[in-house]
C-alpha positions, -999 to +999 in steps of 0.1 A: +000+000+000+012+035-008-011+057+012+001+091+020+018+097+053+006+122+078+034+146+069+025+144+032-012+151+040-001+180+061+020+193+032-011+190+009-033+208+034-007+236+041+008+240+006-017+226-018+005+201-035+028+171-028+059+160-047+078+140-055+060+106-052+072+074-069+046+061-094+062+043-123+097+028-127+121+044-151+116+015-174+078+019-173+081+056-180+103+049-210+077+024-223+051+051-220+072+075-240+077+048-267+040+043-269+034+081-272+060+085-299+047+054-318+012+070-319+027+103-331+046+085-359+018+062-370-011+086-366+003+121-372-017+150-358-038+125-336-024+140-304-024+177-315-048+203-303-078+188-286-062+154-293-039+158-264-069+149-242-083+114-233-053+094-247-062+068-220-093+060-240-073+049-271-042+034-255-040+005-230-006+017-220-019+051-208-051+034-194-029+013-172-013+043-156-047+056-145-053+024-125-018+022-110-022+012-074+005+036-061-013+065-077-047+054-065-035+049-029-023+084-028-055+098-044-076+078-020-058+094+009-071+128-003-106+122-018-117+089-003-122+054-017-149+061-044-127+074-072-136+082-109-111+089-137-125+121-151-100+129-179-064+129-190-042+154-208-007+154-223+015+184-216+044+182-240+071+209-244+094+202-273+129+217-274+133+249-293+095+256-291+081+284-270+054+265-252+046+276-216+017+274-191+005+306-176-002+308-139-038+296-134-061+275-112-075+243-126-109+248-109-116+281-127-131+268-159-135+230-154-169+230-137-163+202-112-181+209-079-175+205-050-137+205-050-133+169-038-108+161-066-071+161-072-049+164-103-020+139-107+009+150-129+031+120-140+065+128-153+072+106-184+105+124-188+124+142-161+108+176-152+132+203-139+138+240-140+158+238-172+130+221-192+100+240-177+087+220-147+056+233-129+059+259-103+034+260-074+023+291-055+024+275-021-007+281+000-027+299-027-053+271-027-066+284+006-080+316-010-110+320-033-107+316-071-088+345-086-095+367-116-080+352-148-073+373-179-080+354-211-050+360-234-052+332-260-014+335-264-001+315-293+024+295-273+003+291-241-006+254-236-038+263-218-072+265-236-079+303-231-044+314-221-060+320-188-037+339-166-035+350-129-016+382-130+011+394-105+020+360-091+051+365-068+075+342-086+099+342-056+071+326-035+066+298-060+082+264-057+095+242-086+081+207-088+111+187-098+104+152-108+124+122-122+108+102-150+082+080-133+075+103-104+044+123-098+030+153-081-006+158-067-021+192-066-053+209-053-080+222-076-074+258-065-037+261-062-021+287-086+005+271-108+022+274-141+054+265-160+080+281-181+099+273-213+118+241-221+154+253-225+169+218-227+176+197-258+150+170-251+112+168-248+095+175-215+065+151-213+039+151-186+009+128-185-018+144-164-048+127-149-070+158-148-086+147-126-094+120-102-128+130-087-149+117-059-182+102-070-200+131-052-185+156-076-208+170-103-200+186-137-219+219-135-210+231-170-215+201-191-209+163-195-180+142-185-170+107-196-156+087-166-143+054-155-145+038-121-110+035-106-121+024-071-151+020-050-186+025-063-206+054-079-239+058-061-244+093-075-242+084-113-236+121-123-214+111-153-213+088-183-193+057-176-173+043-205-152+012-213-115+009-208-091+008-238-085-028-248-064-022-279-045+008-293-066+030-315-097+007-316-127+021-335-148+021-303-121+039-284-116+066-311-154+071-312-157+075-274-127+098-273-142+121-299-175+124-280-156+130-248-134+157-264-164+174-280-181+177-246-149+188-230-144+216-255-179+229-246-170+229-209-136+246-213-150+274-236-183+278-217-192+316-218-162+324-240-166+343-273-134+328-286-121+292-290-084+283-286-065+255-303-068+231-273 
């Protein structure tokens, strides 16, 4: 069992995140990268734009991560034993590109209420300050949701380029992870990440998010899977796990899920971004 310790739970309560936690072996992380790059090569453009979401519905390799017992033990320590997988996202920063993530709060536009959920960020490659690891504004989760300016910057990896202004960078902490390690963060913590200045890709696979079964989607519809426990609420549509890579049923379900997710992310917006 890999349940969180009392000191880790205290860190989550005080700071709004925990890292690093071992999730995959280095070998497993390398296998995930190989799967990702195989998909990119065989099905070009499949993972671009909206396609970066819900890869676990078309790939058994990514599906397996979502059910990893080390990850689920940690998640259960925070949100309880009735756990749904509510979505996944790839955050990839290639070398010599200008991709960044502005400081933001996950809960701002995602419509998941109440906040009995947690985001898990799994490092498929090392994540460090050179290649643009996440930075967390420690303790910012204790405050209300902040105002976000919608900038739609070309190189911003967020949907709307949503940005919390005037974040005190010196008060933020880098989330440094080795390939296979993960971080967990609270729905309302302010976080972001800078440019990849290394000569290799920075790949993060994000389960965004694991939610308690008591969490509703107040802006739209979510496609979920039962990771642990039972779902007495039945707020969301339950879908099958990926059995084979790029199966027709998986592709179809993923398209439906992404169409609904786009409606959620751009609810109330006059403009649509590329993600």
